[in-house]
N, C-alpha and C positions, 0 to 999 in steps of 0.2 A: 497588375492582375487589377491593381487598385492603385488610384491615384492619394502617397501621402505628402502631396507638395511640401516642402520643407523640414522634411520626418523621413530621419532613414530607418530601415525595418528590413532585414532578411537574413537571411540563415546561412552556413555555412556547414559542409558539411567535411572532415577528412577522415577516410578510413585510417585506421589502422593497421592494417596491409597496404594503404600508400606507401613506397617508400623515393628517397632519394638517392643522389649519390652517394656513396659509402658509408648508406645510413641502414642501423638496425629497423627491423619493423615495427612501427610505432613511436618513430624520436619524429618523424615529421608531425604524426597529430599532438604529439606534447610541446614540444616549441608552437606549431600554432594556438596549442591552449594559453602555453604562455607568454608570447604574444598579445592574443585576444582580452585575455584578463589583467595584464602589465599596462594595453595601450589602450582600450576602450576598456569604459563601465557596465558597455551594454544596452540594450534599448530603453528608454525611461517605460515607466507600468503605464501612462495610457498611452506610448505607442505599439505596444504588448497587446494590453486590451483593443485598441482598434486593430488589431493584425487578429486576434481570434476574430473578432464578428468580420471579419470581412471574410473569414473559411467558414463562418454559419450558409446555411441552403440561404437568408433573408441575404444575407452581405456581398454572396457572389452576386443576386441578384440585381441586387441596389449597385452593386460595383460596374456591371453592366449597362445598368441605365447611363449613368455619372461619365463612362469612356461616352459611348453612341451620341450620349448629349456635347459633347466636350469635340468627338470626330466631327460630327457635321457642323461645329462650328469652326471648326478645322475646313472643309468639305467647302463651306462662306469662304472664309477668307480665301486659299487656294482660288479659287474661282473666280471671287473682287480684283484679285493681283493680278492674274492673269488674264482678263477683260481688259485691263489700265495699262496692260503692256510690261508689266515685269515677270519675271522669268523664276517661278521656283523650283526649285535644288531640288531639294527634297523636301518629305513632310504632306500635310492638307489628307492624305489619303493611307497614311499610314502611322502616322506620326501626330499629336497635335501642337509639335512644334512646325514649323515652318523657316524653312533656308531660303531666303530668295536675294539673288545678285541686284547690290546697287544698280541703276541704269549709267551710263553716259558715262561709265569708270570714274564715278564721285567712290571716295573714300566712303567707310560707314559714318563716320560724323556731320560729314557735310548733308549724307542723303535723312540722319536723322534729326536734325534740321532744319533740311527743308519740307520732310512731311510733317514736322510737328508747326513750324510756322503756315503752312500751306493748307494741311487737310487738320488739323490741328487732334496729329493723332500718336500713341508716343509707340515707338519697336527699341527692339534691345539691338546699339550696333555692331555687326561681326567680331568689330578688335578688341572690345571687351572680354572675349574670347580666345583671344594667343595671337598669336600674327597670320596665321591661316583664314581668322573669319577676317579677316580687312577684306571692303571691295565686298559685303555681303552684310546682310538683317536678318533678325529671327522675331519672329511674329508668334506670341502664345496665343492658341485658343482655349485659354483658360479663360472664361471669362461670360458675365453673360450676354444672355443671344442678342438680344436690345440692341447690346453696344456693339458687338462687331458686328451685325447688322448695319448702325449706324456710321464707325469706322469708315465702314469696305464702301458705304455710301458717300462720303467725303471725301476719300482718295481720289474714290473715280472721278466726282463733280469737280472738288477744288487743286489735285498734284499736278502740277506742268511736269510733264518728264519732256 
């Protein structure tokens, strides 16, 4: 509903009637509460205030506007990468992060070096997300529109595939 990049804020509700194997009613709720209060200090006051602001009518409107802005960035990126002949495997229409197959069986870091040196654009090597990310790279739509357009123009003009 709102982008709190780098900040985590969420709610978990474990109803007392929710049970698990060999446990009486309320036990799961009690265990969850103990886990949360022992291992997690809770969201910071600033994150909580931000979360409350998002839930307001004005906050909801502003959240939708910023989401639309970043999703337009994602659309621009997807279109530009596909025009270059790169295969976007997810994102761009339903998420602000795009996952793209590296061309010519290059590994993630080889392609990172190539796009950086030829187009002067920074991407995230997929291998940074674990072994299943190898052979892919991730692009973020979280940026200023003029930088997004400039990056795509540079990729299309300078990147040799």
